[in-house]
matplotlib code that plots the C-alpha trace (Angstrom):
import matplotlib.pyplot as plt

x = [8.0, 6.7, 5.1, 1.4, 2.5, 4.2, 1.5, -1.0, 1.5, 1.8, -2.3, -2.5, -4.4, -7.1, -6.2, -7.9, -4.7, -3.8, -0.9, 2.2, 4.9, 8.2, 9.5, 6.3, 2.8, 0.8, -2.9, -5.7, -4.6, -7.4, -7.0, -7.1, -6.1, -8.2, -9.8, -7.7, -5.3, -2.1, 0.4, 3.4, 5.6, 8.8, 8.4, 11.9, 11.2, 12.9, 12.1, 13.7, 13.5, 16.3, 18.2, 17.2, 18.9, 19.8, 18.3, 14.7, 14.2, 14.9, 12.5, 9.5, 9.7, 8.9, 6.4, 5.0, 4.9, 2.5, -0.1, 0.2, -0.7, -3.6, -5.1, -4.9, -7.3, -9.6, -9.8, -10.9, -7.7, -5.0, -2.1, -1.1, 1.5, 4.5, 5.3, 7.7, 7.0, 7.9, 7.5, 3.7, 4.7, 8.5, 8.2, 9.9, 6.8, 5.5, 2.3, 0.2, -2.4, -4.8, -4.3, -6.3, -4.6, -1.4, -3.5, -4.8, -1.6, -1.7, -1.2, -2.5, -6.4, -8.8, -8.6, -11.5, -13.9, -15.3, -17.4, -16.1, -18.3, -16.4, -12.6, -13.7, -15.1, -12.1, -9.7, -11.2, -10.8, -7.8, -6.8, -8.6, -6.8, -3.0]
y = [19.3, 17.2, 13.8, 12.8, 10.5, 13.1, 15.0, 12.0, 11.4, 15.0, 14.7, 17.5, 14.8, 12.5, 8.7, 5.3, 5.5, 1.5, 2.4, 4.7, 5.2, 7.8, 6.0, 4.7, 5.1, 2.7, 3.6, 1.9, 2.3, 4.1, 2.1, -1.2, -4.8, -6.1, -5.1, -4.4, -3.4, -1.3, 0.7, 1.1, 4.1, 5.2, 9.0, 9.6, 10.9, 8.6, 8.1, 4.4, 2.0, 0.5, 4.2, 4.0, 3.2, -0.4, 0.4, 2.1, -0.3, -2.9, -1.6, -0.8, -4.9, -5.5, -2.4, -4.2, -7.6, -6.2, -4.3, -7.5, -9.6, -7.9, -7.3, -11.2, -11.5, -8.6, -10.1, -13.1, -14.4, -17.1, -14.7, -11.2, -10.6, -8.1, -5.9, -3.3, -1.4, 2.7, 4.0, 5.4, 7.8, 9.3, 7.7, 4.5, 2.0, -1.1, -2.9, -5.5, -7.3, -10.0, -12.9, -15.8, -16.7, -15.8, -13.4, -11.4, -9.1, -8.3, -4.2, -4.6, -5.7, -2.6, -1.1, -1.8, 0.9, 1.2, 3.6, 6.0, 3.7, 0.5, 2.4, 3.1, -0.3, -2.0, 0.3, 0.3, -3.7, -4.1, -0.8, -3.5, -6.6, -4.6]
z = [-5.2, -2.8, -4.9, -4.5, -1.6, 0.3, 0.4, 1.2, 4.2, 5.4, 5.2, 2.3, 0.4, 1.7, 1.5, 3.4, 6.1, 7.0, 9.1, 10.4, 12.1, 12.6, 9.4, 7.0, 5.7, 4.2, 2.8, 0.1, -3.6, -4.8, -7.9, -6.8, -8.5, -5.4, -2.6, 0.4, -2.4, -0.1, -0.7, 1.7, 1.1, 3.0, 4.4, 3.4, -0.6, -2.7, -6.3, -6.7, -4.1, -4.4, -4.1, -0.4, 2.7, 3.4, 6.9, 5.5, 2.7, 5.7, 8.0, 5.2, 4.6, 8.0, 8.1, 5.0, 6.6, 9.7, 7.2, 4.8, 8.0, 8.6, 5.1, 5.0, 8.2, 6.9, 3.2, 1.5, -0.1, -0.3, 0.2, 0.1, -3.5, -3.4, -6.2, -7.1, -10.0, -9.3, -12.7, -12.0, -8.7, -8.4, -4.3, -3.6, -2.8, -2.2, -3.7, -0.9, -3.2, -2.3, -4.5, -5.0, -8.6, -10.3, -12.3, -9.6, -10.0, -13.2, -13.5, -17.0, -16.0, -15.2, -11.8, -9.6, -8.4, -4.4, -2.9, -0.4, 2.4, 0.8, 1.4, 4.8, 5.6, 3.8, 5.6, 9.0, 9.2, 8.2, 11.0, 13.3, 12.7, 13.2]

ax = plt.figure().add_subplot(projection="3d")
ax.plot(x, y, z, "-o")
ax.set_aspect("equal")
plt.show()
């Protein structure tokens, strides 16, 4: 059975897409810790990030770097934090989270709520900086 991320990649579930190439897909997290919180996933459906082929994981980091640089230009933050947890969806993924303090990457904090218009504005701003 396809994961929710595979369904997002195929367009079966809507998302606020940031970037896509032949191997990777980036979209806004709909339960974000910060404005601009983005998920980067490989198109190959693999549960655990360290089970990915070396070339896939290396390419994913290069792709994530481009997205992170665009987020930095779009969202007021000191830097972009990166987290790999992998427990909530069985599809390898990287969280890119705008940070101003170390506490901004605390996943136990309540998630932020944004309107559709706010998500669209944020995704548009990030895409324009790619």
